[in-house]
ROLO-705511 format. One record per residue (C-alpha): residue in three letters; x, y, z. Coordinates in pm, 1 decimal, decimal comma. Layout:
+-----+----------+----------+----------+
:   r :        X :        Y :        Z :
+-----+----------+----------+----------+
: ALA :        X :        Y :        Z :
...
+-----+----------+----------+----------+
This chain:
+-----+----------+----------+----------+
:   r :        X :        Y :        Z :
+-----+----------+----------+----------+
: UNK :  -3980,5 :  -2558,3 :  -4485,8 :
: UNK :  -4262,8 :  -2399,6 :  -4275,6 :
: UNK :  -4236,1 :  -2528,1 :  -3948,4 :
: UNK :  -4540,5 :  -2324,0 :  -3838,8 :
: UNK :  -4767,6 :  -2573,0 :  -4063,2 :
: UNK :  -4585,5 :  -2894,8 :  -4024,8 :
: UNK :  -4448,9 :  -2874,4 :  -3673,2 :
: UNK :  -4135,6 :  -3058,2 :  -3562,8 :
: UNK :  -4101,9 :  -3411,7 :  -3430,0 :
: UNK :  -4017,1 :  -3358,2 :  -3033,0 :
: UNK :  -3971,3 :  -3592,2 :  -2727,9 :
: UNK :  -4014,5 :  -3447,4 :  -2398,1 :
: UNK :  -3813,2 :  -3633,2 :  -2136,9 :
: UNK :  -3746,2 :  -3563,8 :  -1764,6 :
: UNK :  -3370,1 :  -3590,4 :  -1702,1 :
: UNK :  -3262,0 :  -3580,0 :  -1341,7 :
: UNK :  -3444,3 :  -3278,1 :  -1170,5 :
: UNK :  -3480,7 :  -3106,7 :  -1521,3 :
: UNK :  -3703,4 :  -3121,0 :  -1802,6 :
: UNK :  -3639,1 :  -3084,6 :  -2158,3 :
: UNK :  -3751,6 :  -3112,2 :  -2526,4 :
: UNK :  -3512,6 :  -3358,9 :  -2722,2 :
: UNK :  -3476,6 :  -3330,5 :  -3118,2 :
: UNK :  -3274,9 :  -3530,2 :  -3352,2 :
: UNK :  -3055,4 :  -3258,9 :  -3534,5 :
: UNK :  -3171,6 :  -3343,4 :  -3883,3 :
: UNK :  -3536,5 :  -3226,0 :  -3773,4 :
: UNK :  -3449,7 :  -2884,1 :  -3697,7 :
: UNK :  -3284,1 :  -2588,8 :  -3925,0 :
: UNK :  -2936,5 :  -2623,8 :  -3991,7 :
: UNK :  -2906,6 :  -2256,1 :  -3957,8 :
: UNK :  -2840,3 :  -2170,8 :  -3570,1 :
: UNK :  -3029,4 :  -1840,7 :  -3586,5 :
: UNK :  -3311,0 :  -2029,3 :  -3750,0 :
: UNK :  -3292,5 :  -2302,0 :  -3517,5 :
: UNK :  -3287,5 :  -2079,9 :  -3215,4 :
: UNK :  -3582,2 :  -1887,5 :  -3335,9 :
: UNK :  -3794,0 :  -2200,7 :  -3387,9 :
: UNK :  -3682,6 :  -2321,9 :  -3022,4 :
: UNK :  -3778,0 :  -2001,4 :  -2860,6 :
: UNK :  -4123,9 :  -2029,7 :  -3036,2 :
: UNK :  -4169,7 :  -2376,0 :  -2932,6 :
: UNK :  -4083,8 :  -2313,6 :  -2583,6 :
: UNK :  -4307,4 :  -2013,4 :  -2556,8 :
: UNK :  -4012,4 :  -1774,8 :  -2487,3 :
: UNK :  -4004,8 :  -1484,6 :  -2395,5 :
: UNK :  -4296,7 :  -1483,9 :  -2128,3 :
: UNK :  -4239,1 :  -1537,8 :  -1759,1 :
: UNK :  -4512,3 :  -1828,9 :  -1789,4 :
: UNK :  -4427,8 :  -1963,8 :  -2117,3 :
: UNK :  -4802,7 :  -1996,2 :  -2156,2 :
: UNK :  -4797,4 :  -2036,9 :  -2516,2 :
: UNK :  -4518,3 :  -2303,6 :  -2555,7 :
: UNK :  -4390,4 :  -2629,2 :  -2392,4 :
: UNK :  -4179,4 :  -2432,2 :  -2117,1 :
: UNK :  -4258,2 :  -2479,0 :  -1772,3 :
: UNK :  -4177,3 :  -2133,1 :  -1654,7 :
: UNK :  -3850,1 :  -2198,3 :  -1498,3 :
: UNK :  -3498,5 :  -2231,0 :  -1622,4 :
: UNK :  -3506,5 :  -2597,0 :  -1495,6 :
: UNK :  -3777,9 :  -2660,0 :  -1775,1 :
: UNK :  -3676,9 :  -2443,5 :  -2027,3 :
: UNK :  -3408,7 :  -2679,3 :  -2186,7 :
: UNK :  -3323,8 :  -2835,4 :  -2509,1 :
: UNK :  -3108,7 :  -3143,2 :  -2610,5 :
: UNK :  -3022,8 :  -3175,0 :  -3004,1 :
: UNK :  -2900,3 :  -3521,0 :  -3060,7 :
: UNK :  -2749,7 :  -3675,2 :  -3385,9 :
: UNK :  -2498,5 :  -3969,5 :  -3498,0 :
: UNK :  -2151,8 :  -3895,2 :  -3390,9 :
: UNK :  -1864,6 :  -3884,4 :  -3651,3 :
: UNK :  -1611,3 :  -3902,3 :  -3359,1 :
: UNK :  -1397,2 :  -4218,1 :  -3309,7 :
: UNK :  -1559,3 :  -4436,9 :  -3018,1 :
: UNK :  -1849,8 :  -4218,6 :  -2965,1 :
: UNK :  -2228,4 :  -4315,5 :  -3020,5 :
: UNK :  -2391,3 :  -3981,0 :  -3058,4 :
: UNK :  -2336,6 :  -3596,1 :  -3033,0 :
: UNK :  -2527,6 :  -3405,5 :  -2782,7 :
: UNK :  -2583,7 :  -3021,3 :  -2783,4 :
: UNK :  -2725,7 :  -2845,8 :  -2495,2 :
: UNK :  -2900,5 :  -2553,0 :  -2531,6 :
: UNK :  -3030,2 :  -2322,3 :  -2232,4 :
: UNK :  -3326,0 :  -2129,0 :  -2320,4 :
: UNK :  -3444,5 :  -1809,7 :  -2134,4 :
: UNK :  -3780,9 :  -1785,5 :  -1982,0 :
: UNK :  -3888,0 :  -1409,0 :  -1988,0 :
: UNK :  -3577,9 :  -1322,2 :  -2216,1 :
: UNK :  -3513,3 :  -1439,3 :  -2577,7 :
: UNK :  -3202,3 :  -1601,3 :  -2509,3 :
: UNK :  -3052,7 :  -1948,4 :  -2627,2 :
: UNK :  -2715,7 :  -2035,8 :  -2478,2 :
: UNK :  -2456,7 :  -2320,6 :  -2551,1 :
: UNK :  -2208,3 :  -2204,0 :  -2307,0 :
: UNK :  -2268,8 :  -2495,9 :  -2069,7 :
: UNK :  -2349,5 :  -2848,2 :  -2047,8 :
: UNK :  -2645,7 :  -3001,4 :  -1841,4 :
: UNK :  -2562,9 :  -3333,1 :  -1674,4 :
: UNK :  -2952,2 :  -3372,0 :  -1564,5 :
: UNK :  -3078,4 :  -3338,8 :  -1928,3 :
: UNK :  -2783,2 :  -3571,9 :  -2029,5 :
: UNK :  -2959,3 :  -3835,7 :  -1816,8 :
: UNK :  -3218,8 :  -3858,0 :  -2088,5 :
: UNK :  -2977,5 :  -3862,3 :  -2403,4 :
: UNK :  -2904,4 :  -4220,6 :  -2417,2 :
: UNK :  -3279,1 :  -4344,5 :  -2358,6 :
: UNK :  -3373,4 :  -4080,0 :  -2634,4 :
: UNK :  -3097,9 :  -4213,5 :  -2872,2 :
: UNK :  -3213,6 :  -4576,2 :  -2819,4 :
: UNK :  -3590,4 :  -4479,6 :  -2872,5 :
: UNK :  -3509,8 :  -4310,4 :  -3191,1 :
: UNK :  -3299,5 :  -4607,9 :  -3331,9 :
: UNK :  -2966,6 :  -4407,0 :  -3335,2 :
: UNK :  -2812,2 :  -4675,2 :  -3085,1 :
: UNK :  -2921,5 :  -5036,8 :  -3076,8 :
: UNK :  -3016,5 :  -5171,6 :  -2737,4 :
: UNK :  -2873,2 :  -5436,1 :  -2552,5 :
: UNK :  -3071,9 :  -5751,0 :  -2417,9 :
: UNK :  -3041,9 :  -5632,2 :  -2046,7 :
: UNK :  -2869,7 :  -5290,0 :  -2054,9 :
: UNK :  -2727,7 :  -5056,9 :  -2286,2 :
: UNK :  -2441,4 :  -4811,5 :  -2259,8 :
: UNK :  -2429,1 :  -4504,3 :  -2489,8 :
: UNK :  -2090,9 :  -4315,0 :  -2526,3 :
: UNK :  -2198,1 :  -3944,0 :  -2587,4 :
: UNK :  -2008,0 :  -3678,2 :  -2698,4 :
: UNK :  -2112,6 :  -3330,9 :  -2497,2 :
: UNK :  -2071,4 :  -3100,1 :  -2793,0 :
: UNK :  -2075,7 :  -2799,4 :  -2585,6 :
: UNK :  -1735,8 :  -2898,2 :  -2403,6 :
: UNK :  -1601,5 :  -3165,5 :  -2640,5 :
: UNK :  -1613,9 :  -3420,0 :  -2360,2 :
: UNK :  -1740,6 :  -3753,3 :  -2340,6 :
: UNK :  -1990,2 :  -3925,9 :  -2092,6 :
: UNK :  -2106,1 :  -4284,9 :  -2089,1 :
: UNK :  -2472,5 :  -4352,6 :  -1994,4 :
: UNK :  -2560,7 :  -4689,5 :  -1892,0 :
: UNK :  -2939,9 :  -4776,3 :  -1807,5 :
: UNK :  -3158,2 :  -5080,4 :  -1826,5 :
: UNK :  -3303,9 :  -5222,6 :  -2177,5 :
: UNK :  -3459,7 :  -5569,9 :  -2073,4 :
: UNK :  -3560,3 :  -5733,3 :  -2396,3 :
: UNK :  -3418,6 :  -5447,1 :  -2623,6 :
: UNK :  -3642,7 :  -5177,8 :  -2485,5 :
: UNK :  -3591,6 :  -4880,7 :  -2261,0 :
: UNK :  -3707,8 :  -4929,5 :  -1920,6 :
: UNK :  -3801,1 :  -4631,6 :  -1722,1 :
: UNK :  -3955,8 :  -4800,3 :  -1432,9 :
: UNK :  -3732,5 :  -4883,0 :  -1109,5 :
: UNK :  -3657,0 :  -4824,8 :   -764,1 :
: UNK :  -3428,1 :  -4539,0 :   -756,3 :
: UNK :  -3531,2 :  -4227,0 :   -581,8 :
: UNK :  -3352,5 :  -3880,9 :   -649,0 :
: UNK :  -3400,4 :  -3578,4 :   -454,7 :
: UNK :  -3639,6 :  -3315,1 :   -631,1 :
: UNK :  -3806,6 :  -3583,6 :   -815,4 :
: UNK :  -4140,6 :  -3766,4 :   -683,6 :
: UNK :  -4142,5 :  -4147,6 :   -702,7 :
: UNK :  -3894,6 :  -4377,7 :   -816,0 :
: UNK :  -3733,8 :  -4482,6 :  -1149,9 :
: UNK :  -3470,7 :  -4672,5 :  -1321,6 :
: UNK :  -3107,6 :  -4580,7 :  -1267,4 :
: UNK :  -2907,2 :  -4374,6 :  -1550,8 :
: UNK :  -2559,3 :  -4410,0 :  -1428,9 :
: UNK :  -2325,7 :  -4141,7 :  -1577,3 :
: UNK :  -1953,4 :  -4161,9 :  -1599,4 :
: UNK :  -1760,4 :  -3837,8 :  -1735,6 :
: UNK :  -1437,0 :  -3827,5 :  -1906,4 :
: UNK :  -1228,7 :  -3518,8 :  -2011,4 :
: UNK :  -1466,3 :  -3265,3 :  -1852,8 :
: UNK :  -1174,9 :  -3052,2 :  -1721,1 :
: UNK :  -1215,4 :  -2692,8 :  -1855,6 :
: UNK :  -1526,0 :  -2769,8 :  -2014,0 :
: UNK :  -1595,3 :  -2367,3 :  -2089,3 :
: UNK :  -1275,7 :  -2216,0 :  -1989,3 :
: UNK :  -1017,1 :  -2455,7 :  -2097,2 :
: UNK :   -861,8 :  -2529,2 :  -1741,3 :
: UNK :   -983,6 :  -2699,8 :  -1428,7 :
: UNK :   -854,7 :  -2381,6 :  -1259,5 :
: UNK :   -960,0 :  -2113,6 :  -1485,5 :
: UNK :   -757,1 :  -1827,8 :  -1303,3 :
: UNK :   -444,7 :  -2058,1 :  -1267,9 :
: UNK :   -477,3 :  -2025,2 :   -882,2 :
: UNK :   -661,4 :  -2254,6 :   -632,9 :
: UNK :   -802,7 :  -1909,9 :   -432,9 :
: UNK :   -863,2 :  -1585,7 :   -558,0 :
: UNK :  -1034,1 :  -1261,0 :   -427,4 :
: UNK :  -1356,3 :  -1155,0 :   -593,4 :
: UNK :  -1530,0 :   -826,9 :   -449,7 :
: UNK :  -1353,8 :   -873,7 :   -125,0 :
: UNK :  -1479,8 :  -1258,7 :    -90,6 :
: UNK :  -1216,4 :  -1551,8 :    -93,7 :
: UNK :  -1329,5 :  -1783,4 :   -376,8 :
: UNK :  -1218,7 :  -2085,2 :   -563,3 :
: UNK :  -1300,7 :  -2077,7 :   -960,0 :
: UNK :  -1325,9 :  -2431,7 :  -1091,7 :
: UNK :  -1439,8 :  -2604,6 :  -1413,9 :
: UNK :  -1497,0 :  -2972,7 :  -1409,0 :
: UNK :  -1800,0 :  -2987,6 :  -1642,3 :
: UNK :  -1942,3 :  -2673,0 :  -1528,2 :
: UNK :  -1770,0 :  -2323,4 :  -1448,1 :
: UNK :  -1826,5 :  -2251,1 :  -1089,6 :
: UNK :  -1718,7 :  -1995,4 :   -848,6 :
: UNK :  -1683,4 :  -2131,6 :   -505,5 :
: UNK :  -1738,7 :  -1915,0 :   -170,3 :
: UNK :  -1842,9 :  -1973,3 :    183,7 :
: UNK :  -2205,9 :  -1876,6 :    263,0 :
: UNK :  -2109,0 :  -1674,1 :    554,4 :
: UNK :  -1904,0 :  -1443,8 :    316,5 :
: UNK :  -2245,9 :  -1323,8 :    173,9 :
: UNK :  -2381,0 :  -1287,1 :    519,4 :
: UNK :  -2630,8 :  -1594,7 :    512,8 :
: UNK :  -2590,8 :  -1931,7 :    693,2 :
: UNK :  -2613,2 :  -2145,4 :    367,4 :
: UNK :  -2923,9 :  -2331,8 :    523,6 :
: UNK :  -3188,1 :  -2083,1 :    401,5 :
: UNK :  -3469,9 :  -2233,2 :    224,1 :
: UNK :  -3508,6 :  -2142,9 :   -172,3 :
: UNK :  -3816,2 :  -1905,8 :   -144,7 :
: UNK :  -3601,9 :  -1707,1 :    119,9 :
: UNK :  -3310,9 :  -1670,1 :    -98,3 :
: UNK :  -3544,2 :  -1593,0 :   -397,2 :
: UNK :  -3682,5 :  -1312,7 :   -213,7 :
: UNK :  -3367,4 :  -1154,3 :   -102,4 :
: UNK :  -3325,9 :   -906,1 :   -383,0 :
: UNK :  -2997,5 :   -734,3 :   -225,2 :
: UNK :  -2850,6 :  -1072,5 :   -212,9 :
: UNK :  -2938,6 :  -1176,7 :   -578,1 :
: UNK :  -2784,6 :   -835,3 :   -692,4 :
: UNK :  -2477,0 :   -881,5 :   -512,7 :
: UNK :  -2451,1 :  -1253,7 :   -641,1 :
: UNK :  -2494,7 :  -1094,7 :  -1011,3 :
: UNK :  -2211,3 :   -845,0 :   -969,9 :
: UNK :  -1994,8 :  -1088,7 :   -798,3 :
: UNK :  -2033,0 :  -1355,6 :  -1077,6 :
: UNK :  -1975,2 :  -1094,0 :  -1351,2 :
: UNK :  -1648,1 :  -1009,8 :  -1200,0 :
: UNK :  -1548,5 :  -1380,9 :  -1150,3 :
: UNK :  -1657,2 :  -1439,5 :  -1513,8 :
: UNK :  -1384,2 :  -1171,7 :  -1633,5 :
: UNK :  -1133,4 :  -1322,3 :  -1421,6 :
: UNK :  -1205,3 :  -1680,4 :  -1544,5 :
: UNK :  -1148,6 :  -1557,1 :  -1904,7 :
: UNK :  -1522,3 :  -1563,9 :  -2002,5 :
: UNK :  -1532,7 :  -1200,5 :  -2082,8 :
: UNK :  -1881,4 :  -1021,4 :  -2040,0 :
: UNK :  -2103,7 :  -1279,7 :  -1885,1 :
: UNK :  -2387,4 :  -1042,9 :  -1815,7 :
: UNK :  -2606,5 :  -1247,1 :  -2050,5 :
: UNK :  -2446,7 :  -1573,1 :  -2018,2 :
: UNK :  -2542,7 :  -1855,8 :  -1801,7 :
: UNK :  -2213,5 :  -1914,8 :  -1662,0 :
: UNK :  -2020,0 :  -1906,3 :  -1425,2 :
: UNK :  -2253,1 :  -2024,8 :  -1186,2 :
: UNK :  -2215,3 :  -1954,4 :   -807,6 :
: UNK :  -2212,4 :  -2195,7 :   -541,3 :
: UNK :  -2214,0 :  -2100,1 :   -172,5 :
: UNK :  -2083,2 :  -2374,0 :     86,9 :
: UNK :  -2165,1 :  -2462,7 :    446,8 :
: UNK :  -2092,2 :  -2720,4 :    675,3 :
: UNK :  -2334,3 :  -3017,2 :    639,5 :
: UNK :  -2635,2 :  -3049,4 :    861,7 :
: UNK :  -2852,2 :  -3331,4 :    719,0 :
: UNK :  -2613,1 :  -3619,4 :    713,7 :
: UNK :  -2429,2 :  -3515,8 :    400,9 :
: UNK :  -2092,9 :  -3392,2 :    370,8 :
: UNK :  -2137,6 :  -3048,7 :    233,7 :
: UNK :  -2435,7 :  -2805,8 :    225,9 :
: UNK :  -2476,5 :  -2620,9 :    -90,8 :
: UNK :  -2677,9 :  -2318,9 :   -233,9 :
: UNK :  -2634,0 :  -2281,7 :   -603,0 :
: UNK :  -2746,4 :  -1997,3 :   -811,1 :
: UNK :  -2833,2 :  -2018,1 :  -1214,8 :
: UNK :  -2689,1 :  -1790,1 :  -1266,3 :
: UNK :  -2864,9 :  -1559,1 :  -1056,2 :
: UNK :  -3170,5 :  -1703,9 :   -928,9 :
: UNK :  -3136,2 :  -1971,9 :   -667,4 :
: UNK :  -3150,9 :  -2325,4 :   -765,8 :
: UNK :  -3418,4 :  -2555,9 :   -608,7 :
: UNK :  -3132,0 :  -2843,1 :   -595,3 :
: UNK :  -2806,4 :  -2848,6 :   -782,7 :
: UNK :  -2673,5 :  -2916,2 :  -1113,8 :
: UNK :  -2518,1 :  -3261,1 :  -1186,8 :
: UNK :  -2197,2 :  -3106,6 :  -1298,4 :
: UNK :  -2221,5 :  -2836,3 :  -1090,5 :
: UNK :  -2202,1 :  -3071,2 :   -789,9 :
: UNK :  -1915,6 :  -3255,9 :   -972,5 :
: UNK :  -1734,5 :  -2923,7 :   -994,8 :
: UNK :  -1834,1 :  -2819,0 :   -604,6 :
: UNK :  -1644,3 :  -3156,3 :   -498,6 :
: UNK :  -1369,8 :  -3132,7 :   -746,2 :
: UNK :  -1277,7 :  -2774,5 :   -604,3 :
: UNK :  -1320,1 :  -2871,2 :   -248,1 :
: UNK :  -1092,5 :  -3173,8 :   -293,1 :
: UNK :   -784,7 :  -2925,2 :   -361,8 :
: UNK :   -589,5 :  -2834,0 :    -68,7 :
: UNK :   -597,0 :  -2464,6 :      4,6 :
: UNK :   -926,2 :  -2427,2 :   -199,6 :
: UNK :  -1242,5 :  -2240,9 :    -56,7 :
: UNK :  -1416,5 :  -2520,2 :    140,8 :
: UNK :  -1132,2 :  -2745,1 :    156,3 :
: UNK :  -1158,9 :  -2726,5 :    550,5 :
: UNK :  -1485,3 :  -2878,1 :    540,8 :
: UNK :  -1353,4 :  -3190,3 :    384,2 :
: UNK :  -1166,5 :  -3287,4 :    716,9 :
: UNK :  -1434,3 :  -3540,1 :    817,2 :
: UNK :  -1473,5 :  -3706,4 :    468,8 :
: UNK :  -1419,7 :  -4071,0 :    465,3 :
: UNK :  -1076,8 :  -4179,9 :    283,6 :
: UNK :  -1205,0 :  -4530,9 :    163,7 :
: UNK :  -1460,9 :  -4402,5 :    -89,8 :
: UNK :  -1442,6 :  -4125,3 :   -364,1 :
: UNK :  -1841,2 :  -4066,9 :   -308,4 :
: UNK :  -1949,0 :  -3736,2 :   -155,2 :
: UNK :  -2299,4 :  -3652,3 :    -37,2 :
: UNK :  -2396,1 :  -3312,6 :   -139,1 :
: UNK :  -2684,8 :  -3132,2 :     27,0 :
: UNK :  -2913,4 :  -2916,1 :   -144,4 :
: UNK :  -3233,2 :  -2711,0 :    -68,9 :
: UNK :  -3451,6 :  -3008,5 :   -150,7 :
: UNK :  -3231,9 :  -3289,4 :    -80,3 :
: UNK :  -2894,4 :  -3486,8 :   -137,3 :
: UNK :  -2707,2 :  -3573,0 :   -448,0 :
: UNK :  -2430,4 :  -3848,6 :   -452,3 :
: UNK :  -2137,2 :  -3778,5 :   -661,1 :
: UNK :  -1812,0 :  -3971,4 :   -746,9 :
: UNK :  -1493,9 :  -3761,9 :   -783,8 :
: UNK :  -1133,3 :  -3855,6 :   -798,7 :
: UNK :   -894,7 :  -3565,4 :   -823,2 :
: UNK :   -503,2 :  -3584,0 :   -848,6 :
: UNK :   -387,2 :  -3293,4 :   -649,0 :
: UNK :    -16,1 :  -3407,5 :   -641,6 :
: UNK :     44,1 :  -3271,9 :  -1003,5 :
: UNK :     68,6 :  -2935,7 :  -1117,1 :
: UNK :   -179,0 :  -2821,1 :  -1241,3 :
: UNK :   -396,2 :  -3045,0 :  -1044,9 :
: UNK :   -602,1 :  -3317,6 :  -1260,1 :
: UNK :   -964,2 :  -3455,3 :  -1253,6 :
: UNK :   -909,3 :  -3838,3 :  -1273,7 :
: UNK :  -1284,6 :  -3951,0 :  -1249,4 :
: UNK :  -1647,1 :  -3822,6 :  -1200,9 :
: UNK :  -1971,7 :  -3987,7 :  -1210,1 :
: UNK :  -2333,8 :  -3960,4 :  -1067,0 :
: UNK :  -2664,2 :  -4171,9 :  -1075,3 :
: UNK :  -2962,6 :  -3998,0 :  -1227,7 :
: UNK :  -3294,8 :  -4113,4 :  -1357,9 :
: UNK :  -3505,2 :  -4017,9 :  -1657,4 :
: UNK :  -3871,6 :  -4066,2 :  -1789,5 :
: UNK :  -4008,4 :  -4018,0 :  -2126,8 :
: UNK :  -4313,3 :  -3798,3 :  -2096,8 :
: UNK :  -4430,1 :  -3751,5 :  -2459,0 :
: UNK :  -4326,4 :  -3835,7 :  -2817,7 :
: UNK :  -4499,1 :  -3652,5 :  -3091,4 :
: UNK :  -4526,2 :  -3333,0 :  -3316,1 :
: UNK :  -4473,8 :  -2990,5 :  -3151,8 :
: UNK :  -4606,6 :  -2681,8 :  -3299,8 :
: UNK :  -4433,4 :  -2328,8 :  -3268,0 :
: UNK :  -4630,2 :  -2019,9 :  -3189,2 :
: UNK :  -4646,4 :  -1756,3 :  -3477,9 :
+-----+----------+----------+----------+
């Protein structure tokens, strides 16, 4: 089949604070190399502007979801997440994306892969990247996906309908363990860290360990070449320690720097994806941050002293606002165990049609 001539059916959705191209697996080449080549040409990669494709010139808008009916028991659909490079021709399946995940349930209903309920629909989604399951629940009045609503999330203008995401079995999503190094605390390049993987492999460190406050604006961090170079060397060493091998061309692990809250939340974060600073923070990154911080002895655990004991919800501050996550960890067992995690996101369908790759 010549996709250059026929194009390929594609839906673009905003999921959380990301934007992605959504495809049914059967509409793409079965061979991964041919699939990746097609997706790169559709996205307009490699090109820092992605001017000849559908990408938005940032990693947050250069994402793909491949969705198919699932053969796994008690699961509705499989979801493979692919992170495409912007100025480099890379396609990575080494991580999940909880923001793009918010669009998977609505997409599955829109395409008839899952029947809609009369008032709301819950879709059980196997995240292929980590072989873990998430349940997305969203309104479907009259059997149609409703994108309009009154839920606001930081980093997205206006409001939309809620998409409630509940995660299961996200421990060790890429590394096989909640604590990939086997320790609550390690030292990387002279910096005290906690390496944690509860849906997203992260290296947690205090912002002042890198000579910053943790309150810097995104643009200030992006302009600090020396800091970004240090972050890159740091995460490469951490990746080896976490059993991920050479991560020089991988999008994980990500680095999150922590500071005391200053805007009414419970922790302030600055996230790097994996080297450039994030304008906010990823859903599963925030889940992993809170998971790590809840462990006694972990980097950042001292910041949890004032967290309320009557709720498992934690307000995570980031450069453009707040993200509320719900995380329960059992630290009384060895090794510690993630019991529950969840978050509220929103999604919106932007277009559905035929996309044509560049030559």
